[in-house]
Backbone and ligand atoms as CSV (ligand in chain L), in Angstrom:
chain,resi,resn,atom,element,x,y,z
A,1,UNK,N,N,-0.183,39.621,42.515
A,1,UNK,CA,C,0.252,38.258,42.310
A,1,UNK,C,C,1.749,38.102,42.700
A,2,UNK,N,N,2.063,37.140,43.499
A,2,UNK,CA,C,3.468,37.066,44.108
A,2,UNK,C,C,4.302,36.353,42.809
A,3,UNK,N,N,5.591,36.370,42.992
A,3,UNK,CA,C,6.494,35.927,42.009
A,3,UNK,C,C,6.196,34.425,41.629
A,4,UNK,N,N,6.026,33.521,42.459
A,4,UNK,CA,C,5.675,32.191,42.291
A,4,UNK,C,C,4.340,32.010,41.499
A,5,UNK,N,N,3.441,32.788,41.852
A,5,UNK,CA,C,2.143,32.618,41.309
A,5,UNK,C,C,2.253,33.106,39.647
A,6,UNK,N,N,3.004,34.110,39.552
A,6,UNK,CA,C,3.117,34.708,38.188
A,6,UNK,C,C,3.870,33.693,37.233
A,7,UNK,N,N,4.975,33.237,37.869
A,7,UNK,CA,C,5.814,32.206,37.353
A,7,UNK,C,C,4.969,31.039,36.848
A,8,UNK,N,N,4.151,30.449,37.823
A,8,UNK,CA,C,3.158,29.241,37.597
A,8,UNK,C,C,2.264,29.590,36.491
A,9,UNK,N,N,1.639,30.853,36.542
A,9,UNK,CA,C,0.721,31.046,35.361
A,9,UNK,C,C,1.354,31.234,34.000
A,10,UNK,N,N,2.744,31.571,34.011
A,10,UNK,CA,C,3.269,31.751,32.725
A,10,UNK,C,C,3.729,30.393,32.227
A,11,UNK,N,N,3.826,29.427,32.986
A,11,UNK,CA,C,4.174,28.051,32.570
A,11,UNK,C,C,3.043,27.427,32.183
A,12,UNK,N,N,1.792,27.627,32.658
A,12,UNK,CA,C,0.571,27.086,32.097
A,12,UNK,C,C,-0.175,27.744,31.102
A,13,UNK,N,N,0.248,29.068,30.756
A,13,UNK,CA,C,-0.430,29.914,29.750
A,13,UNK,C,C,-0.280,29.325,28.473
A,14,UNK,N,N,-1.316,29.445,27.647
A,14,UNK,CA,C,-1.328,28.901,26.313
A,14,UNK,C,C,-1.281,29.921,25.262
A,15,UNK,N,N,-0.495,30.002,24.155
A,15,UNK,CA,C,-0.717,30.911,23.177
A,15,UNK,C,C,-1.893,30.576,22.221
A,16,UNK,N,N,-2.489,31.579,21.633
A,16,UNK,CA,C,-3.525,31.228,20.726
A,16,UNK,C,C,-3.021,30.698,19.358
A,17,UNK,N,N,-3.677,29.762,18.853
A,17,UNK,CA,C,-3.147,29.070,17.632
A,17,UNK,C,C,-2.858,30.213,16.581
A,18,UNK,N,N,-1.684,30.119,16.050
A,18,UNK,CA,C,-1.306,31.222,15.082
A,18,UNK,C,C,-1.847,31.123,13.675
A,19,UNK,N,N,-3.215,31.387,13.630
A,19,UNK,CA,C,-4.113,31.110,12.426
A,19,UNK,C,C,-3.586,31.755,11.144
A,20,UNK,N,N,-2.969,33.088,11.332
A,20,UNK,CA,C,-2.579,33.811,10.131
A,20,UNK,C,C,-1.398,33.066,9.358
A,21,UNK,N,N,-0.564,32.559,10.222
A,21,UNK,CA,C,0.577,31.723,9.585
A,21,UNK,C,C,0.295,30.598,9.096
A,22,UNK,N,N,-0.930,29.950,9.318
A,22,UNK,CA,C,-1.344,28.586,9.019
A,22,UNK,C,C,-2.549,28.790,8.032
A,23,UNK,N,N,-2.969,29.930,7.523
A,23,UNK,CA,C,-4.309,30.195,6.961
A,23,UNK,C,C,-4.521,29.248,5.752
A,24,UNK,N,N,-3.547,29.086,4.882
A,24,UNK,CA,C,-3.502,28.301,3.736
A,24,UNK,C,C,-3.752,26.920,4.106
A,25,UNK,N,N,-3.155,26.311,5.107
A,25,UNK,CA,C,-3.110,25.107,5.634
A,25,UNK,C,C,-4.506,24.663,6.129
A,26,UNK,N,N,-5.062,25.611,6.937
A,26,UNK,CA,C,-6.378,25.385,7.396
A,26,UNK,C,C,-7.502,25.474,6.437
A,27,UNK,N,N,-7.289,26.419,5.526
A,27,UNK,CA,C,-8.264,26.620,4.383
A,27,UNK,C,C,-8.177,25.385,3.507
A,28,UNK,N,N,-7.195,24.938,3.185
A,28,UNK,CA,C,-7.137,23.525,2.287
A,28,UNK,C,C,-7.726,22.530,2.979
A,29,UNK,N,N,-7.432,22.402,4.248
A,29,UNK,CA,C,-8.104,21.188,4.847
A,29,UNK,C,C,-9.533,21.163,5.126
A,30,UNK,N,N,-10.141,22.565,5.171
A,30,UNK,CA,C,-11.495,22.516,5.020
A,30,UNK,C,C,-12.106,21.801,3.877
A,31,UNK,N,N,-11.367,22.151,2.770
A,31,UNK,CA,C,-11.804,21.502,1.503
A,31,UNK,C,C,-11.537,20.044,1.422
A,32,UNK,N,N,-10.474,19.616,2.021
A,32,UNK,CA,C,-10.147,18.210,2.089
A,32,UNK,C,C,-11.070,17.520,2.903
A,33,UNK,N,N,-11.411,17.946,4.056
A,33,UNK,CA,C,-12.343,17.170,4.899
A,33,UNK,C,C,-13.653,17.123,4.263
A,34,UNK,N,N,-13.900,18.261,3.591
A,34,UNK,CA,C,-15.415,18.280,2.968
A,34,UNK,C,C,-15.485,17.019,2.096
A,35,UNK,N,N,-14.458,16.718,1.282
A,35,UNK,CA,C,-14.532,15.457,0.342
A,35,UNK,C,C,-14.162,14.209,0.963
A,36,UNK,N,N,-13.637,14.272,2.185
A,36,UNK,CA,C,-12.955,13.159,2.780
A,36,UNK,C,C,-13.989,11.861,2.892
A,37,UNK,N,N,-13.648,10.860,2.323
A,37,UNK,CA,C,-14.287,9.464,2.473
A,37,UNK,C,C,-13.931,8.760,3.631
A,38,UNK,N,N,-14.716,8.536,4.555
A,38,UNK,CA,C,-14.545,7.754,5.806
A,38,UNK,C,C,-13.539,6.537,5.466
A,39,UNK,N,N,-12.560,6.401,6.294
A,39,UNK,CA,C,-11.650,5.324,6.034
A,39,UNK,C,C,-11.700,4.279,7.146
A,40,UNK,N,N,-11.634,2.988,6.461
A,40,UNK,CA,C,-11.600,1.837,7.330
A,40,UNK,C,C,-10.283,1.371,7.796
A,41,UNK,N,N,-9.071,2.210,7.237
A,41,UNK,CA,C,-7.916,1.846,7.610
A,41,UNK,C,C,-7.591,1.925,8.984
A,42,UNK,N,N,-6.565,0.998,9.562
A,42,UNK,CA,C,-5.994,1.243,10.850
A,42,UNK,C,C,-4.547,1.773,10.724
A,43,UNK,N,N,-3.864,1.787,11.879
A,43,UNK,CA,C,-2.556,2.109,11.881
A,43,UNK,C,C,-1.548,1.297,11.392
A,44,UNK,N,N,-2.101,-0.133,10.808
A,44,UNK,CA,C,-1.128,-1.068,10.455
A,44,UNK,C,C,-0.756,-0.844,8.935
A,45,UNK,N,N,0.454,-0.947,8.520
A,45,UNK,CA,C,0.924,-0.722,7.166
A,45,UNK,C,C,0.401,-1.832,6.246
A,46,UNK,N,N,-0.575,-1.479,5.435
A,46,UNK,CA,C,-1.137,-2.418,4.661
A,46,UNK,C,C,-0.208,-3.196,3.814
A,47,UNK,N,N,0.760,-2.567,3.109
A,47,UNK,CA,C,1.753,-3.082,2.416
A,47,UNK,C,C,2.966,-3.718,3.011
A,48,UNK,N,N,3.028,-3.569,4.327
A,48,UNK,CA,C,4.206,-3.932,5.197
A,48,UNK,C,C,5.287,-3.195,5.129
A,49,UNK,N,N,5.320,-2.114,4.537
A,49,UNK,CA,C,6.643,-1.337,4.166
A,49,UNK,C,C,6.934,-0.096,5.121
A,50,UNK,N,N,8.138,-0.063,5.446
A,50,UNK,CA,C,8.579,1.436,6.213
A,50,UNK,C,C,9.533,1.869,5.262
A,51,UNK,N,N,9.516,3.297,4.911
A,51,UNK,CA,C,10.516,3.995,4.103
A,51,UNK,C,C,11.133,5.051,5.162
A,52,UNK,N,N,12.369,5.035,5.246
A,52,UNK,CA,C,13.369,6.088,5.932
A,52,UNK,C,C,13.904,7.006,5.007
A,53,UNK,N,N,13.375,8.295,4.883
A,53,UNK,CA,C,13.817,9.220,4.006
A,53,UNK,C,C,14.066,10.475,4.538
A,54,UNK,N,N,14.485,11.420,3.627
A,54,UNK,CA,C,14.926,12.861,4.076
A,54,UNK,C,C,13.749,13.762,4.149
A,55,UNK,N,N,13.959,14.877,4.865
A,55,UNK,CA,C,12.779,15.730,4.993
A,55,UNK,C,C,12.790,16.742,3.858
A,56,UNK,N,N,13.570,16.529,2.758
A,56,UNK,CA,C,13.584,17.236,1.528
A,56,UNK,C,C,12.225,17.334,0.972
A,57,UNK,N,N,11.770,18.580,0.720
A,57,UNK,CA,C,10.410,18.844,0.317
A,57,UNK,C,C,10.195,18.256,-1.205
A,58,UNK,N,N,11.201,17.998,-1.882
A,58,UNK,CA,C,11.006,17.418,-3.314
A,58,UNK,C,C,10.664,15.668,-3.251
A,59,UNK,N,N,10.835,15.173,-2.121
A,59,UNK,CA,C,10.651,13.757,-1.849
A,59,UNK,C,C,9.209,13.517,-1.516
A,60,UNK,N,N,8.431,12.913,-2.228
A,60,UNK,CA,C,6.990,12.451,-1.793
A,60,UNK,C,C,7.048,11.061,-1.836
A,61,UNK,N,N,7.436,10.440,-0.630
A,61,UNK,CA,C,7.740,9.055,-0.656
A,61,UNK,C,C,6.709,8.028,-0.977
A,62,UNK,N,N,5.467,8.230,-0.651
A,62,UNK,CA,C,4.353,7.412,-1.013
A,62,UNK,C,C,4.103,7.286,-2.562
A,63,UNK,N,N,4.273,8.535,-3.158
A,63,UNK,CA,C,4.133,8.697,-4.559
A,63,UNK,C,C,5.084,8.065,-5.189
A,64,UNK,N,N,6.347,8.197,-4.869
A,64,UNK,CA,C,7.524,7.564,-5.354
A,64,UNK,C,C,7.383,5.964,-5.735
A,65,UNK,N,N,6.656,5.391,-4.722
A,65,UNK,CA,C,6.726,3.973,-4.753
A,65,UNK,C,C,5.334,3.507,-4.987
A,66,UNK,N,N,4.515,4.440,-5.596
A,66,UNK,CA,C,3.029,4.131,-6.173
A,66,UNK,C,C,2.119,3.578,-5.017
A,67,UNK,N,N,2.305,4.214,-3.626
A,67,UNK,CA,C,1.403,3.875,-2.798
A,67,UNK,C,C,0.688,4.986,-2.127
A,68,UNK,N,N,-0.343,4.642,-1.396
A,68,UNK,CA,C,-1.381,5.681,-0.744
A,68,UNK,C,C,-1.316,5.540,0.721
A,69,UNK,N,N,-2.071,6.533,1.355
A,69,UNK,CA,C,-2.218,6.720,2.744
A,69,UNK,C,C,-2.721,5.213,3.218
A,70,UNK,N,N,-2.006,4.728,4.339
A,70,UNK,CA,C,-2.384,3.444,4.918
A,70,UNK,C,C,-1.459,2.211,4.497
A,71,UNK,N,N,-0.749,2.473,3.284
A,71,UNK,CA,C,-0.007,1.471,2.792
A,71,UNK,C,C,1.343,1.189,3.492
A,72,UNK,N,N,2.100,2.377,3.966
A,72,UNK,CA,C,3.288,2.290,4.496
A,72,UNK,C,C,3.585,3.339,5.632
A,73,UNK,N,N,4.640,3.049,6.325
A,73,UNK,CA,C,5.177,3.931,7.336
A,73,UNK,C,C,6.280,4.836,6.909
A,74,UNK,N,N,6.142,6.115,7.142
A,74,UNK,CA,C,7.204,7.007,6.566
A,74,UNK,C,C,7.857,7.685,7.865
A,75,UNK,N,N,9.176,7.395,7.842
A,75,UNK,CA,C,10.056,8.163,8.856
A,75,UNK,C,C,11.090,9.051,8.119
A,76,UNK,N,N,10.925,10.424,8.516
A,76,UNK,CA,C,11.740,11.459,7.903
A,76,UNK,C,C,12.672,12.070,8.691
A,77,UNK,N,N,13.970,12.412,8.332
A,77,UNK,CA,C,14.933,13.371,9.096
A,77,UNK,C,C,15.712,13.925,8.073
A,78,UNK,N,N,16.671,14.787,8.531
A,78,UNK,CA,C,17.677,15.293,7.565
A,78,UNK,C,C,18.588,14.336,7.186
A,79,UNK,N,N,18.700,14.019,6.026
A,79,UNK,CA,C,19.620,13.231,5.447
A,79,UNK,C,C,19.193,11.626,5.290
A,80,UNK,N,N,17.900,11.334,5.940
A,80,UNK,CA,C,17.604,9.917,5.809
A,80,UNK,C,C,18.554,9.099,6.515
A,81,UNK,N,N,18.994,9.506,7.822
A,81,UNK,CA,C,19.920,8.739,8.591
A,81,UNK,C,C,19.238,7.900,9.599
A,82,UNK,N,N,19.832,6.766,9.875
A,82,UNK,CA,C,19.208,5.872,10.816
A,82,UNK,C,C,19.832,6.232,12.227
A,83,UNK,N,N,18.977,6.872,12.991
A,83,UNK,CA,C,19.259,7.323,14.329
A,83,UNK,C,C,18.629,6.429,15.372
A,84,UNK,N,N,18.834,6.774,16.653
A,84,UNK,CA,C,18.183,5.943,17.819
A,84,UNK,C,C,16.767,5.966,17.560
A,85,UNK,N,N,16.340,7.295,17.422
A,85,UNK,CA,C,14.832,7.392,17.218
A,85,UNK,C,C,14.215,6.655,16.089
A,86,UNK,N,N,15.141,6.488,14.871
A,86,UNK,CA,C,14.458,5.582,13.825
A,86,UNK,C,C,14.430,4.286,14.340
A,87,UNK,N,N,15.483,3.750,14.990
A,87,UNK,CA,C,15.571,2.377,15.420
A,87,UNK,C,C,14.325,2.053,16.428
A,88,UNK,N,N,14.128,3.124,17.270
A,88,UNK,CA,C,13.188,2.961,18.168
A,88,UNK,C,C,11.650,2.765,17.498
A,89,UNK,N,N,11.554,3.572,16.442
A,89,UNK,CA,C,10.218,3.649,15.762
A,89,UNK,C,C,10.105,2.323,15.022
A,90,UNK,N,N,11.283,1.862,14.429
A,90,UNK,CA,C,11.147,0.653,13.631
A,90,UNK,C,C,10.931,-0.622,14.457
A,91,UNK,N,N,11.446,-0.502,15.681
A,91,UNK,CA,C,11.085,-1.866,16.634
A,91,UNK,C,C,9.598,-1.687,16.937
A,92,UNK,N,N,8.937,-0.620,17.025
A,92,UNK,CA,C,7.450,-0.636,17.263
A,92,UNK,C,C,6.791,-1.008,15.953
A,93,UNK,N,N,7.134,-0.392,14.811
A,93,UNK,CA,C,6.561,-0.653,13.445
A,93,UNK,C,C,6.566,-2.112,13.168
A,94,UNK,N,N,7.727,-2.821,13.400
A,94,UNK,CA,C,7.891,-4.238,12.949
A,94,UNK,C,C,7.120,-5.250,13.993
A,95,UNK,N,N,7.149,-4.975,15.305
A,95,UNK,CA,C,6.306,-5.837,16.094
A,95,UNK,C,C,4.838,-5.498,16.115
A,96,UNK,N,N,4.371,-4.231,16.065
A,96,UNK,CA,C,3.159,-3.873,16.435
A,96,UNK,C,C,2.312,-3.480,15.097
A,97,UNK,N,N,2.956,-2.942,14.048
A,97,UNK,CA,C,2.341,-2.183,13.083
A,97,UNK,C,C,2.422,-2.769,11.772
A,98,UNK,N,N,2.834,-4.139,11.567
A,98,UNK,CA,C,2.792,-4.828,10.399
A,98,UNK,C,C,4.007,-4.694,9.336
A,99,UNK,N,N,5.051,-3.972,9.811
A,99,UNK,CA,C,6.130,-3.615,8.927
A,99,UNK,C,C,7.018,-5.008,8.829
A,100,UNK,N,N,7.239,-5.458,7.582
A,100,UNK,CA,C,8.234,-6.650,7.417
A,100,UNK,C,C,9.198,-6.331,6.452
A,101,UNK,N,N,9.440,-5.097,5.964
A,101,UNK,CA,C,10.374,-4.587,5.078
A,101,UNK,C,C,10.696,-3.246,5.017
A,102,UNK,N,N,11.926,-2.848,5.123
A,102,UNK,CA,C,12.335,-1.470,5.349
A,102,UNK,C,C,13.239,-0.965,4.210
A,103,UNK,N,N,12.858,0.186,3.710
A,103,UNK,CA,C,13.701,0.732,2.619
A,103,UNK,C,C,14.257,1.998,3.138
A,104,UNK,N,N,15.547,2.219,3.212
A,104,UNK,CA,C,16.158,3.395,3.650
A,104,UNK,C,C,16.572,4.143,2.164
A,105,UNK,N,N,15.932,5.249,2.222
A,105,UNK,CA,C,15.841,6.051,0.827
A,105,UNK,C,C,16.443,7.520,0.903
A,106,UNK,N,N,17.690,7.677,1.000
A,106,UNK,CA,C,18.244,9.106,0.712
A,106,UNK,C,C,18.013,9.562,-0.829
A,107,UNK,N,N,18.327,10.799,-0.939
A,107,UNK,CA,C,18.086,11.159,-2.451
A,107,UNK,C,C,19.337,12.079,-2.948
A,108,UNK,N,N,19.273,12.187,-4.275
A,108,UNK,CA,C,20.364,12.846,-4.905
A,108,UNK,C,C,20.198,14.465,-4.546
A,109,UNK,N,N,21.243,15.147,-4.592
A,109,UNK,CA,C,21.320,16.637,-4.402
A,109,UNK,C,C,20.818,16.898,-2.859
A,110,UNK,N,N,21.216,16.086,-1.961
A,110,UNK,CA,C,20.616,16.390,-0.579
A,110,UNK,C,C,21.698,17.270,0.040
A,111,UNK,N,N,21.311,18.318,0.714
A,111,UNK,CA,C,21.995,19.279,1.405
A,111,UNK,C,C,23.001,18.578,2.479
A,112,UNK,N,N,22.552,17.497,3.016
A,112,UNK,CA,C,23.183,16.899,4.038
A,112,UNK,C,C,24.398,16.109,3.535
A,113,UNK,N,N,24.322,16.110,2.184
A,113,UNK,CA,C,25.566,15.236,1.456
A,113,UNK,C,C,26.560,16.207,0.752
A,114,UNK,N,N,26.337,17.616,1.056
A,114,UNK,CA,C,27.038,18.576,0.247
A,114,UNK,C,C,28.018,19.336,1.123
A,115,UNK,N,N,27.860,19.177,2.392
A,115,UNK,CA,C,28.557,20.076,3.334
A,115,UNK,C,C,29.282,19.230,4.459
A,116,UNK,N,N,30.469,19.674,4.896
A,116,UNK,CA,C,30.794,19.086,6.267
A,116,UNK,C,C,30.142,19.509,7.428
A,117,UNK,N,N,30.113,18.656,8.400
A,117,UNK,CA,C,29.392,19.053,9.662
A,117,UNK,C,C,29.832,20.520,10.084
A,118,UNK,N,N,31.101,20.662,9.995
A,118,UNK,CA,C,31.670,21.993,10.534
A,118,UNK,C,C,31.281,23.154,9.655
A,119,UNK,N,N,31.099,22.898,8.180
A,119,UNK,CA,C,30.746,23.834,7.532
A,119,UNK,C,C,29.232,24.358,7.746
A,120,UNK,N,N,28.351,23.443,8.214
A,120,UNK,CA,C,26.945,23.913,8.363
A,120,UNK,C,C,26.924,24.526,9.680
A,121,UNK,N,N,27.641,24.166,10.814
A,121,UNK,CA,C,27.723,25.004,11.884
A,121,UNK,C,C,28.247,26.447,11.755
A,122,UNK,N,N,29.280,26.430,10.847
A,122,UNK,CA,C,29.843,27.856,10.457
A,122,UNK,C,C,28.773,28.777,9.874
A,123,UNK,N,N,27.936,28.110,8.856
A,123,UNK,CA,C,26.927,28.769,8.128
A,123,UNK,C,C,25.947,29.505,9.082
A,124,UNK,N,N,25.439,28.597,10.021
A,124,UNK,CA,C,24.662,28.978,10.830
A,124,UNK,C,C,25.049,29.985,11.899
A,125,UNK,N,N,26.232,29.818,12.272
A,125,UNK,CA,C,26.824,30.721,13.249
A,125,UNK,C,C,27.052,32.237,12.560
A,126,UNK,N,N,27.396,32.172,11.280
A,126,UNK,CA,C,27.661,33.452,10.562
A,126,UNK,C,C,26.398,34.227,10.314
A,127,UNK,N,N,25.383,33.474,9.976
A,127,UNK,CA,C,24.086,34.040,9.470
A,127,UNK,C,C,23.197,34.409,10.712
A,128,UNK,N,N,23.317,33.614,11.847
A,128,UNK,CA,C,22.416,33.837,12.869
A,128,UNK,C,C,23.101,34.079,14.123
A,129,UNK,N,N,24.587,34.011,14.272
A,129,UNK,CA,C,25.176,34.148,15.514
A,129,UNK,C,C,24.786,33.033,16.569
A,130,UNK,N,N,24.458,31.973,16.001
A,130,UNK,CA,C,24.086,30.754,17.132
A,130,UNK,C,C,25.160,29.737,16.992
A,131,UNK,N,N,25.633,29.267,17.931
A,131,UNK,CA,C,26.618,28.101,17.935
A,131,UNK,C,C,25.782,26.923,18.139
A,132,UNK,N,N,25.717,26.009,17.114
A,132,UNK,CA,C,24.898,24.694,17.026
A,132,UNK,C,C,25.738,23.619,17.251
A,133,UNK,N,N,27.155,23.701,17.772
A,133,UNK,CA,C,27.882,22.547,17.696
A,133,UNK,C,C,27.584,21.490,18.658
A,134,UNK,N,N,26.712,21.762,19.609
A,134,UNK,CA,C,26.278,20.755,20.743
A,134,UNK,C,C,25.520,19.697,20.003
A,135,UNK,N,N,25.056,20.017,18.630
A,135,UNK,CA,C,24.215,19.091,17.821
A,135,UNK,C,C,25.090,18.365,16.793
A,136,UNK,N,N,24.815,16.986,16.685
A,136,UNK,CA,C,25.501,16.364,15.509
A,136,UNK,C,C,24.417,16.240,14.506
A,137,UNK,N,N,24.795,16.944,13.234
A,137,UNK,CA,C,23.831,17.083,12.136
A,137,UNK,C,C,23.797,15.697,11.388
A,138,UNK,N,N,24.961,14.917,11.550
A,138,UNK,CA,C,24.984,13.615,10.942
A,138,UNK,C,C,25.103,13.834,9.284
A,139,UNK,N,N,25.906,14.827,8.777
A,139,UNK,CA,C,26.068,14.943,7.389
A,139,UNK,C,C,26.906,13.668,6.874
A,140,UNK,N,N,26.930,13.523,5.666
A,140,UNK,CA,C,27.598,12.386,5.059
A,140,UNK,C,C,28.619,13.015,3.914
A,141,UNK,N,N,29.626,12.441,3.942
A,141,UNK,CA,C,30.709,12.822,2.802
A,141,UNK,C,C,30.540,11.964,1.733
A,142,UNK,N,N,30.174,10.658,1.885
A,142,UNK,CA,C,29.971,9.634,0.830
A,142,UNK,C,C,28.782,9.039,0.964
A,143,UNK,N,N,27.699,9.465,0.219
A,143,UNK,CA,C,26.234,9.141,0.523
A,143,UNK,C,C,26.089,7.585,0.343
A,144,UNK,N,N,26.707,6.979,-0.569
A,144,UNK,CA,C,26.502,5.505,-0.745
A,144,UNK,C,C,27.152,4.684,0.499
A,145,UNK,N,N,28.221,5.156,0.964
A,145,UNK,CA,C,28.875,4.547,2.074
A,145,UNK,C,C,28.004,4.663,3.361
A,146,UNK,N,N,27.346,5.905,3.463
A,146,UNK,CA,C,26.558,6.203,4.667
A,146,UNK,C,C,25.232,5.374,4.521
A,147,UNK,N,N,24.864,5.265,3.374
A,147,UNK,CA,C,23.557,4.363,3.072
A,147,UNK,C,C,23.782,2.870,3.535
A,148,UNK,N,N,24.997,2.332,3.119
A,148,UNK,CA,C,25.328,0.987,3.388
A,148,UNK,C,C,25.466,0.909,4.922
A,149,UNK,N,N,26.086,1.766,5.593
A,149,UNK,CA,C,26.228,1.826,7.027
A,149,UNK,C,C,24.795,1.901,7.764
A,150,UNK,N,N,23.999,2.662,7.145
A,150,UNK,CA,C,22.699,2.765,7.861
A,150,UNK,C,C,21.880,1.568,7.738
A,151,UNK,N,N,21.828,0.966,6.542
A,151,UNK,CA,C,21.138,-0.351,6.259
A,151,UNK,C,C,21.588,-1.414,7.165
A,152,UNK,N,N,22.905,-1.400,7.358
A,152,UNK,CA,C,23.419,-2.551,8.190
A,152,UNK,C,C,23.312,-2.267,9.603
A,153,UNK,N,N,23.173,-1.050,10.107
A,153,UNK,CA,C,22.704,-0.576,11.311
A,153,UNK,C,C,21.374,-1.162,11.693
A,154,UNK,N,N,20.541,-0.991,10.889
A,154,UNK,CA,C,19.126,-1.693,10.998
A,154,UNK,C,C,19.236,-3.145,11.006
A,155,UNK,N,N,19.837,-3.640,10.036
A,155,UNK,CA,C,19.816,-5.214,10.025
A,155,UNK,C,C,20.498,-5.940,11.249
A,156,UNK,N,N,21.585,-5.112,11.856
A,156,UNK,CA,C,22.209,-5.722,12.800
A,156,UNK,C,C,21.659,-5.314,14.316
A,157,UNK,N,N,20.544,-4.498,14.201
A,157,UNK,CA,C,19.945,-3.979,15.464
A,157,UNK,C,C,19.354,-5.366,16.157
A,158,UNK,N,N,19.759,-5.609,17.314
A,158,UNK,CA,C,19.333,-6.817,17.986
A,158,UNK,C,C,17.853,-6.927,18.338
A,159,UNK,N,N,17.258,-5.693,18.576
A,159,UNK,CA,C,15.789,-5.739,18.979
A,159,UNK,C,C,14.713,-5.799,17.812
A,160,UNK,N,N,15.275,-5.634,16.542
A,160,UNK,CA,C,14.401,-5.666,15.456
A,160,UNK,C,C,13.824,-7.081,15.248
A,161,UNK,N,N,12.630,-7.159,14.867
A,161,UNK,CA,C,11.787,-8.353,14.667
A,161,UNK,C,C,12.674,-9.357,13.708
A,162,UNK,N,N,12.588,-10.572,14.052
A,162,UNK,CA,C,13.271,-11.524,12.930
A,162,UNK,C,C,12.577,-11.626,11.696
A,163,UNK,N,N,13.323,-11.828,10.601
A,163,UNK,CA,C,12.596,-11.921,9.370
A,163,UNK,C,C,12.309,-10.664,8.719
A,164,UNK,N,N,12.524,-9.578,9.152
A,164,UNK,CA,C,12.294,-8.272,8.480
A,164,UNK,C,C,13.431,-8.132,7.435
A,165,UNK,N,N,13.069,-7.809,6.134
A,165,UNK,CA,C,14.077,-7.432,5.118
A,165,UNK,C,C,14.212,-5.994,4.960
A,166,UNK,N,N,15.699,-5.679,4.801
A,166,UNK,CA,C,16.053,-4.356,4.929
A,166,UNK,C,C,16.807,-4.005,3.647
A,167,UNK,N,N,16.461,-2.827,2.844
A,167,UNK,CA,C,17.293,-2.508,1.665
A,167,UNK,C,C,17.446,-1.081,1.621
A,168,UNK,N,N,18.436,-0.638,0.671
A,168,UNK,CA,C,18.766,0.786,0.542
A,168,UNK,C,C,18.573,1.096,-0.811
A,169,UNK,N,N,18.043,2.368,-1.285
A,169,UNK,CA,C,18.120,2.918,-2.656
A,169,UNK,C,C,18.149,4.375,-2.635
A,170,UNK,N,N,18.753,4.925,-3.511
A,170,UNK,CA,C,18.766,6.317,-3.786
A,170,UNK,C,C,17.665,6.936,-4.578
A,171,UNK,N,N,17.061,7.795,-4.189
A,171,UNK,CA,C,15.996,8.453,-5.092
A,171,UNK,C,C,16.604,9.679,-5.868
A,172,UNK,N,N,16.480,9.600,-7.085
A,172,UNK,CA,C,17.028,10.709,-7.924
A,172,UNK,C,C,15.967,11.769,-8.145
A,173,UNK,N,N,16.091,12.980,-7.545
A,173,UNK,CA,C,15.075,14.088,-7.477
A,173,UNK,C,C,15.104,14.721,-8.930
A,174,UNK,N,N,15.914,14.428,-9.794
A,174,UNK,CA,C,15.814,14.920,-11.155
A,174,UNK,C,C,14.999,14.014,-11.986
A,175,UNK,N,N,15.283,12.651,-12.002
A,175,UNK,CA,C,14.655,11.778,-12.917
A,175,UNK,C,C,13.444,10.994,-12.127
A,176,UNK,N,N,13.326,11.119,-10.900
A,176,UNK,CA,C,12.207,10.332,-10.400
A,176,UNK,C,C,12.520,8.865,-10.100
A,177,UNK,N,N,13.810,8.462,-10.502
A,177,UNK,CA,C,14.040,6.916,-10.508
A,177,UNK,C,C,14.735,6.560,-9.258
A,178,UNK,N,N,14.488,5.505,-8.844
A,178,UNK,CA,C,14.987,4.766,-7.497
A,178,UNK,C,C,16.249,3.932,-8.018
A,179,UNK,N,N,17.411,4.067,-7.433
A,179,UNK,CA,C,18.505,3.300,-7.675
A,179,UNK,C,C,18.736,2.366,-6.545
A,180,UNK,N,N,18.482,1.080,-6.561
A,180,UNK,CA,C,18.641,0.199,-5.529
A,180,UNK,C,C,20.194,0.049,-5.361
A,181,UNK,N,N,20.539,-0.303,-4.170
A,181,UNK,CA,C,22.051,-0.338,-3.779
A,181,UNK,C,C,22.342,-1.682,-3.137
A,182,UNK,N,N,23.513,-2.300,-3.536
A,182,UNK,CA,C,23.882,-3.593,-2.836
A,182,UNK,C,C,24.426,-3.066,-1.504
A,183,UNK,N,N,23.918,-3.704,-0.420
A,183,UNK,CA,C,24.283,-3.180,0.933
A,183,UNK,C,C,24.811,-4.455,1.781
L,1,ZN,ZN,ZN,17.982,15.544,1.817
């Protein structure tokens, strides 16, 4: 095989699905699918809600607001920040998928609100020897101020559908309570 052919085949080669690493996931899904009741739901948010929240594994956003699959759109990232991609998704969700209210929902004890941007770069550099400074992690030094900024960023986004209501609330991971904030 010539160099170019080798290169081409390595570009198209597929790795086998890593079953061992996901064995619990696949095993649990077999049980889930066995009991799964066929659903008449579509991709439209039945309750008209979108929640932007953090990737924190303690936050179960649908459960927090007493909803189920099909009710709401859930957007997640580190720190529940309103990024370009969140805005892109909200435009689609509000015009095409039934969303008419948006809740930005960061949480207490968030890693992204405990460190400066530079400290996180330093931690990763020290532990892994990788320079991540080309990324902006969007850490926050004042979570409430950042939440207000993010809510206003959505409200003032010119491409968002008219009539959409936007609010901000902080989820307390210790008590389970939501604290609505004036934004
Ligand atoms: Zn978080």
